Every structure is written in C-alpha cells, then in structure tokens.
N, C-alpha and C positions, 0 to 999 in steps of 0.2 A: 678243632675247634671250627663252628661254624661262622659263616660269613652272612651278615645281612644286607641281602641285595636290593637294589631300588630301578625297577625297568623305565628306561628312559625312552619314549618314541617320539619322533621328530621327522621331518623331512631335509635331508642333506643336500645341500648345493654342490652338485658334481661339476656342472658346465654355467659358466658364465662369461660370456664373449661376444664381440663383436667382429663378423668376418667379413671380407669382401670377395666378392666373386663376379668374374665377367662370362659372359655368354655372348658369341656373335654367330652371325651367318650371312650369306650371300643372297642377292636376290637380282633378278634382272629386269630391266623396265621393260612392260609390255608393250606389243607393238602398237598398241593404240594411243600410245603416250610419246610426246616428244624427247627429243635427247635432253639428257641433264647438261646444264650450262654452269648453273654454281648451287649447291645445296646451301639452304638457308639455315635450318634447324632440324631436329629431330627429338621427338618426344615420345614418352610409352606411358602404356598404362600395365601395372604389375599384377598377377593374380597368382596367389599361392594355393597348390593344389593341397599338398601333403606337407606335414612336420612330423615324420614319424619315429620312433624310435627304433633301433634295429641293435645288433650285438655289437656293443662298443663302438657305435656312432650314430648320428642322427641323419637323417634324409629329409631335404628339402626340395620340394619340385613343384614347378608350376610354369606358368608362360608367361610373355611381354608381347603386348600388342604393340608394334611401333608405328610411328606415322612420320615419313620423311618429306619435309617441305621442299621443294626447290625449282630454281628458275631455268625455265627452257632457254637452249641458246637462242639469242637474239629475239626473247620475250619477256615480258615485263610482270604477267601473270603467274602466280605462285600454284603450282602443280603439288598434287600429294599422291606419295606411295604410301599404301598398307604393307608392312612386311612382319609378318609372325615369329616369334622364335621360342623355343621351350628352354627351359633348364633343369638341370638335378644336380644339386650339392650335396657333398657329402662331409659332415663334420665329424673328425674322429674324435672319439673321447671314451677313455677305459671305464668300464663300469655301467654304460648305459645296456638296458635292457628290455623287455616288452613291459615291466613295472614301472618305467621312469616315467616321470611325467615330464613331457617336454614342451617347450613354448618357443615360438619364433615371431619375431616381429621384423616383417622384410619392407625394405625401402628402395627406392630406386632412386641411384645417386647421379644416375645421368644416362641417355643416349647419344652414342658419337656416330654418324653415319659419313662415310666417305667414298667418293664416285671413283672407283675403279678405272672405269672409261665413261664415255657418254651412256652407255648402255647398262651399266652394271652397278652394282651400291653394295658396301659392305657395311655392316650394321653391327654395332657392339653395344651391349646394355649391362650398365656397372650396377650392382647389386650391393646391398648392405643388408647383412642379416645380423639382428641384434637376438642372440640365443640363451636360454636357460634349461637347465634340466635339474630335474631334483630326484633323490633317490630316497623312498621310504625306509627308515633306519629305526633300529631297535637294538638298545645296549642295557647289560645289567651293570650297574655301578654298586661298588661295596661303601656302605654307608658306615659300618659299624662292626663290631666282633662279638659274636655270643659267647663272653668269657667261659670257658669250663676251668682255668686255672687263675686265681685271684692275684697273681705275680705278672700278670700282662697289664701292661698300660698302653694306651693309644693315644694318639693325638691326632684330631680331626679338623679338616678346614672345610669351610662354607662357600658356595661360588653362587654367584648369581649370575645367569645367564637368559637371554633372549632367545628362541630357537621357533622355527616355522613350525606350527603346530597341526595347521590344516591346509590342503593344497587341493585345488580343482579347476579344472578347465572346462568352459562351458562356451558351446556357440550361438551365435546370436545375430540378427538380422536387423538393420536399420532402413526404412523404406520411406520415401519423402516424393512429392511433385512441387515443385517450386517455380514460380514465376520468374521468368527472367525477362527484363525489358529489351525490347526490339532485336530480338534473339530468332524470329521465325526462322530465317533461313541459315542461320549460324552452324556451320560444319565443325562437329566436336573432333578436335584432334587428340585431346587426353583429359582425364581427371584422375584425382586423387582423394583419397578422405584420411584425415586425422583426428583421431579420438583425444580429447581433452576433458579427463573424468574432473566432476566438480565434487563429488560425494561418494563414499563407499561406506555403508552403514551395515552393522552384523545385527541380524535379528536370530531367532532362534530356530538353527537350521537352515539359515537362508541368509542372503547380503542383497543389500538393495544398491544399487550402481545408478549415478545420473551422471551427466556430464553433455558436450558437445559433439556433434559430428561434423566437420568442418569440411566440406567439399569444395576443393578449388580445381581448376581446369582451365582449358584455352580452348578457342574455336576460330575457324577463318570465317571473315564475313564475304558475303557477295561482291563487296568493293575492293578485296583481295587484302584487307587490313586486318591484323591478329587482334583478338579481344580476349581478356581474361575474365574471368569471373569467380565468386566465392560464395557459398551458400551454409549457413550455419543452421544446423537442425537439433533442437535438444530432444535429448533421450533418457529413458529411463527402464531398467532391467531389472527384476527380481532372480537372483540365481540359487539352486539349492547349493547348499554345502552342508553335508552331513558332520553333525555334532557341535557347529559354529553355535557358541554362547552368545545370547543378549549383550550387545556392548563391548564385545570383544575387538582388541585390534586387529583390523583388516585392511588391507590394500588391495589395489586391482591394477592388472597391467591388460592393455587394451591393443589390439592388433586387427588391421582392415584385411583382410584376406583376398577379398575378391570384390569385384565393382563391375555391374551394369548400370552404364549412364548413356543417356540419350536425349535429344532435343526434339520433344513433340511439337507438333502443330499448335502454334498457337503462342511459341516460346516458353513452353515448359520444360523444364529439366526435371526429368525425371530419373531417380537413381535408387539401386539397390545394393546396398553392403552387405555382404556377409564378412562376420567379424568373430572375434575369440575373446575371450576374457578369462584370465587365469587369477583367481581369488587365492591369496596368500593371509593367513592368519597366522599371528605371533602369539607366542605365550610366554612369559615369564617364569623361570625354574630358580628354586634354590636347593642347590646340591650339595650333597655332605660328602667328602672321599676321605679317607684314612691315610694323612701325610707322613705320619710316623709312628712305630710302636718299639717297644721292648719287654723283655721278662726279665725282674729283679732276681730270678733264681736260674734260668736257663737260657741256652741258645736258642736264638728263633730264626728259621729259615723262611724267607717270603718270596714270592714270585709276583711281579708286578707287569703291567702293558700299559703303553701309551697310547692315550686316546685324544683324538682333536674333533671338537664340536666348532661347526659353522656358525656362529652369533647372526642373527639378522634381527634390526629394531629400526624402523621407520619412524623417524622423528620428525617429519614434515614435509613439505611443499617445497622446492628450491626453485628460485625466479631470479634470472641476472640477465645484463644487457651487455653488448659490448658494440663499437663500432670498427669496421674495416674497409681499409681503401683497396678497391680493386684497379690494380693499372691496364688498362686496355690500348694504350699507344695512341688512341684519337679521342676527338671531342664526343661528347655524348649528349644527344638532344632530347632524348625520350627512352626510359628504360619500359620495355613492354611486360616484361615478366621476372622475377626473381626468386630464388629459393635457396634453402643452406640445408644440407644432410650429413648427420653425423656418420663418420666414416670409422670409428675406433672407440675403445672406452676411455671416457674422462680419466684424468689422472690430476690429483691435488699435488701444488708445488710446494716448495718449503716456504714461499713468502704467502702461502693462505690462498694463491689464485688456482683458478680452475682450467686446465689445459684441455681441449676438445678436438681431435683430429676432425676437420669438413672439409666439405665440398660444396662452395658456391658455385651457381650457376643461372644463367638468364638469359633474354632477349634483349637486344637494345637497337636503336637507330641511332646513326651518326649524323653527323651537323648537315649531311649531302642528302639523309633522309633513307639511307640504305640498312636494312636489316640484317644483323649479325649475331650470331650466340658466342656466348663463353661459357668455360666452366675451369674454375680453379681451386686445387686441391690446398687445403690453410690448415694452420693451427690457429684456433681463437682461443684468447685469453679473456676469462670471466671473473670478476671479484664475487666470491661467494664465500659465506661460511659452509663448508660441505665437507664431511666425512669421505660418501661416496655418494655417486651420482646414478640413480638407475631410471629405466623407462625415461630416456633422455629424448627429448624432439626440439626442434629448432624452427624459427621462423623469422624471415625477413620483414621487421615490421614497418621501415622506410628506407628510402634510398634518397640520394642527393647527387646529381648527375653534373660532371664535370670536363673540364678541356681535356684530360688525360685517362678518365674514365669513371666510374661511380664509388658512392661511398655508401656501404650498407650498415644499417642498424640491426643488430642479430638479437633475438631473444632466445634464452635458452630455459628451458625447465623441466622437472623431473622430481623423484623420490628422495628425498635425504635420508639417505641410509647408514646407520652406524653399525660397526660390529666388526669381527674379523674371526681368524683362527684360534679357539682358545684350546690350550694344551693342558690334558691334565693326566695325572699317574694314578692309575687304578690298580688296588690288590686283588690279588688273583688267588693264593694260596698262602697257607702258614702252616709250617710243620716245628714242632718241638724239637730241640737238640739237646745236647749233653748238659749236665748240671755244671754251672758256673763255679769255679774254685773261690773259695772263701778266704778273700785277702782282708778281711777286718774282724777276726773271729774273736767273739768275746767283746766288741765294740759296739754299743749300743746307740751312741750320740756322738760326733764328730762336730768340729767348729771349722769353718772355712770363711775367709775374708774374701769379697769379691769386690774387685777393684774397678775393673769397668763394668760398661752393662753385659750383663749375660743374661739369658733367657731361662726362667725356673723349669722348664721341660729339660734343657741342656745339663742343667746343674744335678737335677733329680737322675737322668739317665747317667750320668758319668757317674754318681754315687752309688746307682742301682737301689734307687729308693723311689718313692711319689712325690709329684708335685704337692696333693694335699697334706702328705706328711709334713713336709718343708713348711706350707703355709699354718698349718696347726700349731708347730713348733716356734713359730716366728710372728704368729698375729699377724700374716697377709691376708688381705681381702682376695676375693674371688678374681676381682679385675685386674690386678697386680699381676702381670705376665713376666717382666724384669725385674730386676735388682740390681743395683750398682752401689759401690761405696759404702759397703756395709757388712758386718760379721752376721752370718748365718747359723743357726743351730739345724745340724741336719741328723734326723732319726735314721739307724739304720736296722736292716732286719726287720722282723716282724713288729 
C-alpha cells in the first residue's frame, strides 16, 4: 500500500535562551596618574565581533571598552582610566552546525571596578546574551493511503499550525551627526544603542523595516560633573528575503553589534552603529495525518514515529510598566543615570503576571553631593496579557528620589508570541497480515443499542464494518460523528 506524503519545510527553533557571562581583567594605574582614593563608577561600551555557529555550540566573541572614574587620594577632581577587555563565550547546544542560522543580541548588564590597592584595579564586565538558533528542517508527513484494498478504512485528523517559513540575517549600519548643546568639551565615557522597531512589512522578496535608533550615553564635563544624553534617529532599511510574499506575516529582531561614537568639535555627537537584523516570516499550514486505520478482513501491522513541531505565531507588540523601590540606605538628592537590563527569560505566572529577571543600575548623588553607583539584581513583575515575550527590552522612564533610595518606573517592550511544541504521530509503514476469523458467518445485519455516547468510528471498527455503511443504514448525516441512546442497524460483510 502506498503512503501519500506531504513535504513540510520550515525553520525549527533549537535554541532560545538568555545567558549571563562575566569577563574580567586587572590593570595597573599608569605612572602619570595619581593613586586611587575611591572608585566612583565604571561604565563600558560593548562590541560584538562574531556570533558564529560551530559543531553543537555557538561562539560569541568581542570586546568591552571600560572607563573607570575614580577620585585620587586627597583630591576632588575625577580621573579616568580606560581599561579594555576581550571575551569569548561558548553556548552549548546540540544540533547546531554550519547551516544553522544564529542570532545574538548582546547587552552590558554592568561593569564593576574594585581597587585592589592604590595602583591596581580589577574590572569585571557582566554581559547578557539573548540567543537564538534556527535549523532548516524538512519532514515527510503521511496524509493519506493509496488504497489497494477496499477493506481498509482510515481516519484522518487535521492540524492548524503556524511555523517559521523564511529566515534571514542581514547586516546594516546607522550613521548620524547630531548637535548636543554645550558639549564642546564633553569627555565621552560610554554610549550604547537600542533599536525600537515600529514597522516591518513584507514585499515581494524583500522586507521594509522602520524604527528608531536610540543612542544614549554619559560624559564628563570640564567642571567634573557627569552629564547624560540621548539622541533618537529614525531609520529605514530594505532587506532581501528570498521567497517572501507580499503582505506575508513577518517580524524583525534587531541587535546593535558595534559602535563608533565620539564628540566632534562644536559639540557634534557623531556615531556609527553596526547592526544585524533577523527577518522571521511565518506561514499557516493545514496538516493532515492518519490518526487510525483498520481492515475489515485482515490484520494490519503499522509503524509510526513521533514528530515535534515548534509553533511560532507573533500576535502583536507587548508593552507594560511597573515600579520598583531600590533601597540605597541613604537619601538621594539627584539621580544622575539609571538603566534596567533583562538578565533571564521572562516567565508567565499563574496569575497572568510576567516575571522578568533584571539588573537595575545607576549613579546618584547623596544629600552631601557625593556621587555613588548602585547595581541591584531584581525580579520585576509586570501585568501583561502575554503567552511568551521575545525580543524584550527595558528602559527606566522616570525616577523619584527619596530618603532611603529611589523609585524607578520601568517599561517592558517586546513581541507577544504564541505557540509551543506540537506533538504529532506520523504513519511510516503498513503491511497486511493474516485474514481475520469470521465470527459472524452468514450474518448480514445486527442490532446494537448504544447507551452512552460512542464514536461511530469505534462502533464500525469493533464490528469490522464501515462508518459509511452505518450511516447509510440509519439515515445519519455526514456531520454526525457520535451516537448515544439509540438502536443502530449495523451492516456486516460486503
């Protein structure tokens, strides 16, 4: 008997994980610099060199340019130490190979600097990697049987699934020169870029992506004060995506991989952001599988296999806010800078709330005007109607200073995604066995009372007849799949 197969091609998600990684180094204070009295803060600029697939693992490598601000012993003027470090992180994942499509969104959760002594500094950069890997997959599913024997009856089941149909990763660059007021002599300490997509639209073989590139950072003024800045630049990119149809559902993930940022004469903020965009097109499939079969005359022997499909359906954007108190043990007169970085995968609680592991960090001045830094690992709770949140990002939108610390209002944004693992059983082989014994010789019709609800398929299989024969003998419609509380005429044999 020939099995009618349907070829299903899609991209299977084999890695979706948020990983934390630390890299450290020690540095000696140059001879031309004074001794360290107190370290005020440390900040960094993250640059990703590579996010490459290897055998059963993903390699993420790059560098962090750190800037350490400290007060020398007996002085009140801040000094700056630039300390570079490199990193190479290996994420193990079985199944990754050279054809795997890998995507990494790397974030800096914080930089910590500790004075080992007055001439030596130990720096640790805490990084967060939001990692994804997709494998091109092709499977053959048995949809039906080419019946060579009229005695074989089959029952089929339809499945509606949404799978990732097209996937591509493209590099692009965002360039801008923006005027910053009173920034002629600003010493840039660090800067970072966050992408906020506003539109992703499918064209024939292409995708149009629009959004905002938000560059934020901090610098040291000539008077010794710290100053923060934020610059928003609109961008529009057209990416090739072979086979993408007009109007097809498509989403985008964006990552800033490298950044060249400087303050030019005249207070011009000049930056170039090297970025990557992963386009993800979804497609709805109606799958048909053989869920059961039997022969009215012979034994049947079948072989099956279990298949797992990863559904992926983007249902919209997610946006939620929460407030969180950060206890600092002293009064805060001014919050210089604050940020929040996701450090783990969001989870949906039973009460519908979204729990997000995060690190909140910042700089503040106490009531005596002394600058200090803080970094707190927290679990933030958001009220949001979400199945799963992907491409999450957080930002501190406002803060209130108090006698014991600060209160931060934090916004969470991302893609609201539905779908999970769908288990299917696929028929792979059928062989005809021995003839069944004739238990009703000479009987062409039997009566059977169905007391409780019973499927017509089960009745027909148990009596070695067909569903159509039972329907025809009892005047049942095509939509009637079950019977209960009635007498059935059940034709037997041919």
